[in-house]
C-alpha positions as CSV (number, residue, x, y, z in Angstrom):
1,X,-147.3,-50.9,-27.3
2,X,-146.4,-47.8,-29.3
3,X,-143.1,-46.0,-29.0
4,X,-144.6,-43.1,-27.0
5,X,-146.0,-45.5,-24.4
6,X,-142.6,-47.3,-24.2
7,X,-140.8,-44.1,-23.6
8,X,-143.3,-42.8,-21.0
9,X,-143.1,-46.2,-19.2
10,X,-139.3,-46.2,-19.6
11,X,-139.6,-49.7,-21.2
12,X,-138.0,-48.5,-24.4
13,X,-134.6,-49.9,-25.2
14,X,-132.1,-47.2,-26.0
15,X,-129.1,-47.5,-28.4
16,X,-126.3,-45.0,-28.1
17,X,-123.9,-45.0,-31.0
18,X,-120.5,-43.8,-29.8
19,X,-119.3,-43.9,-26.2
20,X,-117.1,-40.9,-26.0
21,X,-117.4,-37.7,-23.9
22,X,-120.9,-37.3,-25.2
23,X,-122.3,-40.8,-25.6
24,X,-121.2,-42.5,-22.4
25,X,-122.7,-39.9,-20.0
26,X,-125.9,-40.1,-22.0
27,X,-126.0,-43.9,-21.9
28,X,-125.4,-43.9,-18.2
29,X,-128.0,-41.2,-17.5
30,X,-130.6,-43.0,-19.5
31,X,-129.8,-46.4,-17.9
32,X,-130.0,-44.8,-14.4
33,X,-133.4,-43.5,-15.3
34,X,-134.7,-47.0,-15.9
35,X,-134.1,-47.6,-19.6
36,X,-132.2,-50.6,-20.8
37,X,-129.3,-49.2,-22.8
38,X,-127.1,-50.6,-25.5
39,X,-123.9,-48.6,-25.9
40,X,-122.2,-49.2,-29.3
41,X,-118.5,-48.4,-29.5
42,X,-116.4,-49.6,-32.4
43,X,-113.0,-48.8,-30.9
44,X,-112.0,-52.0,-29.3
45,X,-109.7,-50.9,-26.5
46,X,-112.1,-48.2,-25.3
47,X,-115.0,-50.6,-25.5
48,X,-113.2,-53.2,-23.4
49,X,-112.3,-50.6,-20.7
50,X,-115.9,-49.4,-20.5
51,X,-117.3,-53.0,-20.4
52,X,-114.9,-53.6,-17.5
53,X,-116.3,-50.6,-15.6
54,X,-113.3,-48.3,-16.2
55,X,-114.4,-44.7,-16.8
56,X,-112.3,-43.4,-19.7
57,X,-113.4,-39.7,-19.3
58,X,-112.9,-37.2,-16.6
59,X,-116.1,-36.6,-14.7
60,X,-117.5,-40.1,-15.4
61,X,-118.4,-41.9,-12.2
62,X,-116.7,-45.3,-12.4
63,X,-118.5,-46.8,-9.5
64,X,-121.9,-45.8,-11.0
65,X,-120.8,-47.2,-14.4
66,X,-119.9,-50.5,-12.8
67,X,-123.2,-50.7,-11.0
68,X,-125.2,-50.1,-14.2
69,X,-123.2,-52.8,-16.0
70,X,-123.7,-55.3,-13.1
71,X,-127.4,-54.6,-13.0
72,X,-127.7,-55.2,-16.7
73,X,-129.1,-51.7,-17.3
74,X,-126.2,-50.9,-19.6
75,X,-124.6,-53.2,-22.1
76,X,-121.6,-52.3,-24.2
77,X,-121.1,-53.8,-27.6
78,X,-119.3,-53.4,-30.9
79,X,-122.0,-55.2,-32.9
80,X,-124.7,-52.9,-34.4
81,X,-127.1,-55.8,-34.8
82,X,-128.4,-55.1,-31.3
83,X,-129.7,-51.7,-32.5
84,X,-132.6,-53.5,-34.2
85,X,-134.2,-54.1,-30.8
86,X,-133.9,-50.5,-29.7
87,X,-136.7,-47.9,-30.0
88,X,-134.5,-44.9,-29.4
89,X,-131.2,-44.4,-31.3
90,X,-128.9,-41.6,-30.3
91,X,-126.0,-40.7,-32.6
92,X,-123.0,-39.4,-30.5
93,X,-120.1,-39.6,-32.9
94,X,-117.2,-37.2,-33.7
95,X,-117.6,-34.4,-36.3
96,X,-114.0,-33.4,-37.1
97,X,-112.6,-31.3,-39.9
98,X,-110.8,-32.5,-43.0
99,X,-107.3,-31.4,-43.8
100,X,-108.8,-28.4,-45.7
101,X,-111.0,-27.5,-42.7
102,X,-114.2,-28.7,-44.4
103,X,-116.8,-30.7,-42.4
104,X,-116.0,-34.4,-42.2
105,X,-119.3,-36.2,-41.7
106,X,-118.2,-39.7,-42.4
107,X,-118.8,-40.8,-38.8
108,X,-122.3,-39.3,-38.8
109,X,-123.0,-41.0,-42.2
110,X,-121.8,-44.3,-40.9
111,X,-123.9,-44.1,-37.7
112,X,-126.9,-43.0,-39.8
113,X,-126.6,-46.1,-41.9
114,X,-126.5,-48.2,-38.8
115,X,-129.6,-46.5,-37.6
116,X,-131.2,-46.9,-41.0
117,X,-130.5,-50.6,-41.0
118,X,-131.9,-50.9,-37.5
119,X,-135.1,-49.0,-38.5
120,X,-135.5,-51.2,-41.6
121,X,-134.8,-54.5,-39.8
122,X,-136.5,-53.7,-36.5
123,X,-140.0,-54.5,-35.5
124,X,-141.0,-51.2,-34.0
125,X,-140.8,-47.5,-35.1
126,X,-137.8,-45.7,-33.8
127,X,-136.8,-42.3,-32.6
128,X,-133.4,-41.3,-34.1
129,X,-131.6,-38.4,-32.4
130,X,-128.5,-36.7,-33.7
131,X,-126.4,-35.2,-30.9
132,X,-123.2,-34.6,-32.8
133,X,-122.5,-30.9,-33.6
134,X,-122.7,-29.9,-37.2
135,X,-123.9,-27.2,-39.6
136,X,-127.6,-26.3,-39.9
137,X,-129.2,-28.7,-42.3
138,X,-127.2,-31.8,-41.3
139,X,-130.1,-33.7,-39.8
140,X,-132.4,-32.9,-42.7
141,X,-129.9,-33.1,-45.6
142,X,-127.6,-35.9,-44.5
143,X,-129.2,-38.1,-41.8
144,X,-132.8,-38.0,-43.2
145,X,-131.9,-39.1,-46.8
146,X,-129.9,-42.0,-45.5
147,X,-132.8,-43.2,-43.3
148,X,-135.4,-42.7,-46.1
149,X,-133.0,-44.2,-48.7
150,X,-133.6,-47.6,-47.0
151,X,-137.3,-47.4,-47.9
152,X,-138.5,-46.1,-44.5
153,X,-141.0,-43.3,-44.0
154,X,-140.4,-40.4,-41.7
155,X,-142.9,-39.9,-38.9
156,X,-144.1,-43.4,-39.5
157,X,-141.2,-45.9,-39.5
158,X,-138.9,-43.5,-37.7
159,X,-138.9,-40.1,-36.1
160,X,-136.0,-37.7,-36.4
161,X,-134.7,-35.1,-33.9
162,X,-131.6,-33.1,-33.2
163,X,-130.5,-32.5,-29.6
164,X,-127.0,-31.1,-29.3
165,X,-124.6,-32.2,-26.7
166,X,-123.7,-29.6,-24.1
167,X,-120.8,-31.5,-22.4
168,X,-118.1,-29.6,-20.6
169,X,-115.5,-32.2,-19.7
170,X,-114.3,-31.9,-16.1
171,X,-117.1,-29.6,-15.0
172,X,-118.6,-31.0,-11.8
173,X,-121.3,-28.3,-11.5
174,X,-123.0,-28.6,-14.9
175,X,-123.8,-32.2,-15.8
176,X,-126.1,-33.8,-18.3
177,X,-129.0,-34.0,-15.8
178,X,-129.0,-30.4,-14.8
179,X,-128.0,-28.7,-18.1
180,X,-131.1,-27.6,-20.1
181,X,-131.5,-30.0,-23.1
182,X,-132.1,-28.2,-26.4
183,X,-134.1,-30.1,-29.0
184,X,-135.8,-29.7,-32.4
185,X,-137.7,-32.2,-34.5
186,X,-138.4,-33.0,-38.1
187,X,-142.1,-32.6,-37.2
188,X,-144.1,-32.0,-34.0
189,X,-144.5,-35.7,-33.4
190,X,-140.7,-36.1,-33.6
191,X,-140.1,-33.3,-31.2
192,X,-142.8,-34.7,-28.9
193,X,-141.0,-38.0,-28.6
194,X,-137.6,-36.4,-28.1
195,X,-139.0,-34.2,-25.4
196,X,-140.6,-37.1,-23.6
197,X,-137.4,-39.1,-23.8
198,X,-135.0,-36.5,-22.6
199,X,-137.5,-35.1,-20.1
200,X,-137.4,-38.4,-18.3
201,X,-133.9,-37.9,-17.1
202,X,-132.9,-34.2,-17.7
203,X,-134.2,-31.5,-15.4
204,X,-135.3,-29.1,-18.2
205,X,-135.9,-29.5,-22.0
206,X,-135.9,-26.5,-24.3
207,X,-137.9,-27.2,-27.5
208,X,-137.4,-25.1,-30.6
209,X,-139.3,-24.9,-33.9
210,X,-137.0,-26.9,-36.2
211,X,-133.9,-29.1,-36.5
212,X,-132.0,-26.2,-38.1
213,X,-132.7,-23.8,-35.2
214,X,-131.3,-26.4,-32.7
215,X,-128.3,-26.9,-34.9
216,X,-127.6,-23.2,-35.3
217,X,-128.1,-22.6,-31.6
218,X,-125.4,-25.1,-30.8
219,X,-123.0,-23.4,-33.1
220,X,-123.8,-20.0,-31.7
221,X,-123.0,-21.2,-28.2
222,X,-119.5,-22.2,-29.1
223,X,-118.8,-19.4,-31.6
224,X,-119.8,-16.9,-28.9
225,X,-117.0,-18.2,-26.8
226,X,-114.6,-18.4,-29.7
227,X,-115.2,-14.8,-30.8
228,X,-114.9,-13.4,-27.3
229,X,-111.7,-15.4,-26.6
230,X,-110.3,-14.0,-29.8
231,X,-111.1,-10.5,-28.6
232,X,-109.2,-10.9,-25.4
233,X,-106.3,-12.7,-27.2
234,X,-106.0,-9.8,-29.5
235,X,-106.1,-7.4,-26.6
236,X,-103.4,-9.5,-24.9
237,X,-101.1,-9.0,-27.9
238,X,-101.8,-5.2,-27.8
239,X,-101.3,-5.0,-24.1
240,X,-98.0,-6.8,-24.5
241,X,-96.8,-4.2,-26.9
242,X,-98.0,-1.4,-24.6
243,X,-96.4,-2.9,-21.5
244,X,-99.8,-3.5,-19.8
245,X,-100.9,-6.5,-17.8
246,X,-103.9,-7.9,-19.7
247,X,-105.1,-10.0,-16.8
248,X,-105.2,-6.9,-14.5
249,X,-107.1,-5.0,-17.3
250,X,-109.7,-7.8,-17.5
251,X,-110.1,-8.1,-13.8
252,X,-110.6,-4.3,-13.6
253,X,-113.2,-4.3,-16.3
254,X,-114.9,-7.2,-14.5
255,X,-115.8,-5.0,-11.5
256,X,-118.5,-3.5,-13.6
257,X,-121.7,-5.2,-12.5
258,X,-123.5,-5.0,-15.8
259,X,-122.8,-5.1,-19.5
260,X,-119.5,-7.0,-19.2
261,X,-118.6,-10.7,-19.2
262,X,-115.0,-11.6,-18.6
263,X,-113.2,-13.9,-21.0
264,X,-109.5,-14.9,-20.6
265,X,-106.7,-15.0,-23.1
266,X,-104.5,-18.1,-23.7
267,X,-102.2,-19.9,-26.0
268,X,-105.0,-20.9,-28.4
269,X,-108.2,-22.9,-28.5
270,X,-108.6,-26.6,-28.0
271,X,-111.2,-29.3,-27.5
272,X,-113.9,-30.9,-29.5
273,X,-116.1,-27.9,-30.2
274,X,-114.8,-24.3,-30.1
275,X,-111.9,-24.6,-32.5
276,X,-114.0,-26.7,-35.0
277,X,-117.6,-25.3,-35.0
278,X,-116.9,-21.9,-36.6
279,X,-115.5,-23.7,-39.7
280,X,-118.7,-25.7,-40.0
281,X,-120.8,-22.6,-40.1
282,X,-118.4,-20.8,-42.5
283,X,-118.5,-23.7,-44.8
284,X,-122.3,-23.8,-44.8
285,X,-122.6,-20.0,-45.2
286,X,-120.8,-20.2,-48.6
287,X,-123.7,-22.1,-49.9
288,X,-125.8,-19.0,-49.4
289,X,-123.1,-16.6,-50.9
290,X,-122.4,-15.3,-47.5
291,X,-119.0,-14.8,-45.9
292,X,-118.8,-15.0,-42.1
293,X,-116.0,-12.5,-41.9
294,X,-116.3,-11.7,-38.3
295,X,-116.3,-15.4,-37.2
296,X,-113.5,-16.3,-39.6
297,X,-111.4,-13.4,-38.3
298,X,-111.8,-14.7,-34.7
299,X,-110.7,-18.1,-35.9
300,X,-107.6,-16.6,-37.4
301,X,-106.7,-14.8,-34.2
302,X,-107.1,-17.9,-32.1
303,X,-105.2,-20.1,-34.6
304,X,-102.2,-17.7,-34.5
305,X,-101.9,-17.6,-30.7
306,X,-99.2,-20.4,-30.6
307,X,-97.0,-18.2,-32.8
308,X,-97.4,-15.3,-30.4
309,X,-96.5,-17.5,-27.5
310,X,-93.5,-18.9,-29.3
311,X,-92.4,-15.3,-29.7
312,X,-92.8,-14.7,-26.0
313,X,-90.6,-17.7,-25.3
314,X,-88.0,-16.4,-27.7
315,X,-88.1,-13.0,-25.9
316,X,-87.8,-14.6,-22.5
317,X,-84.8,-16.6,-23.5
318,X,-83.2,-13.6,-25.2
319,X,-83.6,-11.7,-21.9
320,X,-81.6,-14.4,-20.2
321,X,-78.9,-14.2,-22.9
322,X,-80.0,-17.4,-24.8
323,X,-81.8,-18.3,-28.0
324,X,-84.5,-20.8,-28.8
325,X,-82.1,-22.9,-30.7
326,X,-80.1,-25.1,-28.4
327,X,-82.4,-24.4,-25.4
328,X,-84.3,-27.0,-23.4
329,X,-87.9,-25.8,-22.8
330,X,-90.4,-27.3,-20.4
331,X,-94.1,-27.1,-21.4
332,X,-96.4,-27.3,-18.5
333,X,-99.7,-28.9,-19.5
334,X,-100.6,-30.3,-22.9
335,X,-104.3,-31.0,-22.4
336,X,-106.6,-28.5,-23.9
337,X,-108.1,-27.4,-20.6
338,X,-107.4,-27.8,-16.9
339,X,-107.7,-31.1,-15.0
340,X,-108.7,-33.2,-18.0
341,X,-106.7,-35.6,-20.2
342,X,-108.3,-34.5,-23.5
343,X,-105.7,-33.2,-26.0
344,X,-108.0,-32.8,-29.0
345,X,-107.0,-29.6,-30.9
346,X,-104.7,-28.6,-28.1
347,X,-102.6,-25.5,-28.8
348,X,-99.7,-27.3,-27.1
349,X,-99.1,-29.4,-30.1
350,X,-98.6,-26.4,-32.4
351,X,-96.5,-24.6,-29.8
352,X,-94.2,-27.6,-29.3
353,X,-93.8,-28.1,-33.1
354,X,-92.9,-24.4,-33.5
355,X,-90.3,-24.5,-30.7
356,X,-88.8,-27.7,-32.1
357,X,-88.7,-26.3,-35.6
358,X,-86.6,-23.4,-34.2
359,X,-84.1,-25.8,-32.7
360,X,-85.3,-26.2,-29.1
361,X,-85.4,-29.5,-27.2
362,X,-88.9,-29.6,-25.7
363,X,-90.1,-31.7,-22.8
364,X,-93.5,-31.5,-21.0
365,X,-95.1,-32.2,-17.7
366,X,-98.8,-33.0,-17.5
367,X,-100.3,-35.1,-14.6
368,X,-103.3,-36.1,-16.8
369,X,-101.5,-36.9,-20.0
370,X,-98.7,-39.5,-19.7
371,X,-97.9,-39.7,-23.4
372,X,-98.4,-37.1,-26.1
373,X,-97.7,-37.4,-29.8
374,X,-96.2,-34.5,-31.8
375,X,-95.1,-34.7,-35.4
376,X,-95.1,-38.5,-35.4
377,X,-93.0,-38.8,-32.2
378,X,-94.4,-39.9,-28.9
379,X,-93.2,-37.7,-25.9
380,X,-93.6,-38.8,-22.3
381,X,-94.4,-36.6,-19.4
382,X,-91.5,-35.8,-17.1
383,X,-91.7,-35.4,-13.4
384,X,-91.9,-31.8,-12.1
385,X,-88.9,-31.6,-9.8
386,X,-86.3,-29.1,-8.9
387,X,-83.8,-31.1,-11.0
388,X,-86.2,-31.1,-14.0
389,X,-86.5,-27.3,-13.8
390,X,-82.8,-26.8,-13.4
391,X,-82.2,-28.8,-16.5
392,X,-84.4,-26.4,-18.5
393,X,-83.8,-22.9,-19.7
394,X,-87.4,-21.8,-19.8
395,X,-90.9,-23.0,-18.8
396,X,-94.2,-22.3,-20.5
397,X,-97.5,-22.7,-18.7
398,X,-99.9,-23.8,-21.4
399,X,-102.5,-25.5,-19.3
400,X,-103.1,-24.5,-15.7
401,X,-103.8,-27.9,-14.1
402,X,-104.7,-27.5,-10.4
403,X,-102.3,-30.3,-9.3
404,X,-99.1,-28.5,-10.5
405,X,-96.7,-27.0,-7.9
406,X,-96.6,-23.5,-9.3
407,X,-94.6,-22.3,-6.3
408,X,-91.9,-24.6,-7.3
409,X,-92.0,-23.3,-10.9
410,X,-92.1,-19.7,-9.7
411,X,-89.0,-20.2,-7.5
412,X,-87.0,-22.1,-10.1
413,X,-85.0,-19.1,-11.3
414,X,-85.6,-19.9,-15.0
415,X,-87.8,-17.6,-17.2
416,X,-91.5,-18.6,-17.1
417,X,-93.9,-17.7,-19.8
418,X,-97.3,-17.8,-18.1
419,X,-100.1,-18.0,-20.7
420,X,-102.8,-18.7,-18.1
421,X,-101.9,-16.2,-15.3
422,X,-101.3,-19.3,-13.1
423,X,-98.4,-17.7,-11.1
424,X,-100.3,-14.7,-9.9
425,X,-100.9,-16.2,-6.4
426,X,-97.3,-17.3,-6.1
427,X,-95.6,-14.0,-7.1
428,X,-95.4,-10.7,-5.2
429,X,-96.8,-7.8,-7.3
430,X,-93.3,-6.2,-7.4
431,X,-91.8,-9.2,-9.0
432,X,-94.0,-9.1,-12.1
433,X,-94.3,-11.9,-14.5
434,X,-93.5,-12.7,-18.1
């Protein structure tokens, strides 16, 4: 039986390399569709939790995970040997930045070598799909040479495609199954197989002409958000100088029914995509003697937002006759977005470091993050109580989790720097807000 027939009949065995926010939902969806799935996770603690049916990510259905494990549709392992028996291999590993903000593809390279060994040692041709976000050319210039370097032939021993993840942690409306799945192949036969595979459990697939188009489209999706957030962040800084309420300005502009899309300011960008992806494209653009000045400027604006917020804190304390040095400051929320525990690239880390550098004692409250490391020190979330608020000289809302008692914060009597406009519903218009 050929690989196409195995996919069409859902008899193909699927290997998912990396069981994070991207890989685990993919593994579960493929298993629920009828495939037998091997999830490969090298981090021991995470692997053990998943194997016991504990969902490590927000939005992951723990009961569904346990059922798939019990039925034998999903197997979790740390041994790549099992990939040899798989006909579809999906690479879902991190693509971070180096210290110098260059692409760090070591995880992609490691996963590609695992896939290459599985292709070489396996009995059947395989479809290899990269889902990890990277610069245009990664699939062709990084993954393909590794696979071919093991003596295997593209479009014969293996087929290569790129299908970027579109995961939004904590989003209950848009999931893997109902978010259009973008894909591009090394050749038409590669794209055909990828389309057949994803089309068996995703409502809509969107096929493009090449690997590079799919890779660039993914970057555009996130850079679009990053640039527009930078625009309103810069507007926030200007409105602050002019004495205007930036949130009221944006809400007013949003009443226009055409030609405007609202974005909201904040203390900086976080997460696994938007703060990272512009640097991937900027790095690649230099190969073509091209400077992505507009994109890089947006990145600079967003990176500098924690400094602006630190200034707002200093001003709020000054208004109460205090200074940052010697003050106790409560940070509300350290996750990068509401109602998740993900702290990757969170602006809270930089803000806390800045406040501590200036002599403040900083504590934090986050119902989703019990521990948070800053500067080599592990902080622990404090309870949000009247006593906690009375012991602090200022509060900063960094992440607007829905489970936080903002009425308590608003009535505490201490200065509050609200970087998310979370207190609007708790304050009368005449009272204003910092």
